[in-house]
Each structure stands twice: as structure tokens, then as C-alpha cells.
N, C-alpha and C positions, 0 to 999 in steps of 0.2 A: 543579797548574796550571803551564803553561809561560808564561814571560814573552815578550812580543812587543814589537817596536818601537812606540813611542807609549804604552806602558803606564807607569803611575807606578812608579818604582823603589821596591822595598821599603826601608823605613827601616832604618838600622843605626846602632849605636854600638859600636865595638870598641877594645880597648886597642891602642896603636900604639908604634912606635919613637920617637915624639916625646915619650914620657913621659906623654901624655894620651890619653884616649879621643877618637877621631875619629868624628863622626856625619855622616850625609848632610845632616841638618837644618842643621848648622853650615857646610855648603858651599853653601847656597842662593845662587843667582845665579852660580855658577861651573860650568864644564863639568868633569865628573869622568870620568877614564879609570879605571874600576874593573876591575882584572884579577885573576882567580882563577888560582892556580897550585898544583900539587900539593905541592911540598916545597922548602924552602930548600937551596941549595948542591948541587943535582943538575944534570946537564948541560943539559937543556932549560930548566929554570927559570932557571938562571944565564944562558944565552944570551938568554932573553926579557928578564930584568931588565937585563942589560948593554946590550941594544939600546935599551930605554927610557931608560937612563942616557945613552947616547951621543946620543940624539935629544932630550934634555931641553930644550935651548934652543929648538928648534922647537916642541916641545909647549907650552912656556910661552908662546911668541909666539902660539900658537893659543888661548891663554887657558885651558889645561887644567891641572887638578890630577891627578897620577898617584898612584894608591894600589894597592899589591899586597896581596892577601889569600890566606892559606893557613891550614891547621890548625895550623901550627907555633906555638910559644910566642913571646912578645915577646923573651925571651933569645936564642932561636935566630935570630929575625929580626935582632936587633941585631948578632950575629956575621956573618950573611950580608950585611947592609947595610954593615958596616965593611969586610969582606974585599973587597968589590967597589965600594966608594965610591958606593953608590946614593944619589942626591940626593932621593929621595922616601920617604914613609912606607910601612911595611909593617904590616899589621893582622893581629892574631892572632884567628882564628876557631876556637878550640880545641874548641868544642862543635858546630861545623859548622852552627850555626843560620842564619847569614847565607848560607853556601853553599847550604843547603837552601832558604831563601827565594828565592834567585836561580835555583834549579833546576840547580845545578852539582855537587851532592853526589850521586854516582851509583855504581851497581855497575859495577866495572871487572873486567878479567880479564888476568892475566899468567901465562904458562906454565901455563895451564889452571886457575889458582887464582883464585877470585872474591873480591873485597874491595870495600869502599866507599872512595871517594876523590873528589878534585876532578877534574872534566872541565875542562881548560884553556879558559877562556872570558873574553872581555873585553866589558865593557859601557861604552858612552859615554852618560853621563847629562847632559842639558842643564841649564841654570841654573834651570829650573822643576821639576826633579826627575823629568822624563820620560825614558824610555829612548829615545835617539836612534838608537843602532846597537848591534847584538849581533854579536859574532864568536864563533861556537861552534867547538869543537874546533880551537883555534888551532894553526897551524904556526908555530913561534917565529921561523924565519928571515924577516926583513923584515916581521914583524908590525907593528912600530912605524910603518913606512911606510904600511901599510893604515890604521892608526889616524890618522895625520896627514892622509891623504887624506879620511877621514870627517870629521875636525874641520874641515878646510878647506871641505868641502861644507856644514857647519852654519853657517859664517860666524861673525861675532862678535855 
């Protein structure tokens, strides 16, 4: 099943760099920018995370909570977060269950080799738990600006 805008976002609860599990249920009433990325401390993922970091004040003014999700462990996330001073939580989806529920765990191909991995995708979830916007196959440069524009269109 492919998720569409206006669908109810799949529930999740994942270990995070906050030291606690973060759940969608616990964020009810807040706008959530849930971005899935392939791997900590790789070029594209670092650019994307740092752009969100650099735009964090604007994202917070828009009333959004930013959460990054990848299959990496919490320990890996903590190193990545510390190295780049990321001001938002990273969630560890080590069994790919949440990526699967959101339809972003897909077969990929590199140098002719097929493997399973995250297709870089961002979801904006409104305060009622509905998917307000989906950004598939994200291009990392200026992605945070697209997210800000979508949040502005949602209003408060």
C-alpha cells in the first residue's frame, strides 16, 4: 500500500537520541517533519541533516518537530548528531518496520548490485496525525526550504 496525502500516518515508536522512545502518538497536536534518510555521516545525509539544522529556528517558528529516521543504531545516531551539532532527535529503525510502514524501504541499485535500503523521503504530519505533504525521492540541496514552504501553506 502506498501512502497518500490526507492518509492517517502509520503509528510508530522508536528508540531515539533523546534516550527515550519517541512515538507519533506522543506528538499529537504538533506538526511533525519525519524525514527518512539512508545512512548516518554520508555526504547526502549529512547535507540534508545540516540544512535542517541550519533552518531549525524557522522550522520551530512554523511549529514543527523535526525527526530523522534511518536504519542506523542509536549509538551511530548519537555520533552523527554530536559531530554535526544536530538539534533534533534521530530515530533508530534498525528492523526497517517503520520505513516499511511508510513505504520507503525499497529495492535500490548501485553499480548494478541490487539491495534493500531507504528511499530518501520526507513526510509532514499534521497535529491530527494525517499526512499533509509527502516529498518522495528528496534532492537534499534546499530541501529544508521546500519543507518550510509546505509548513507555511499548512498555517498554524
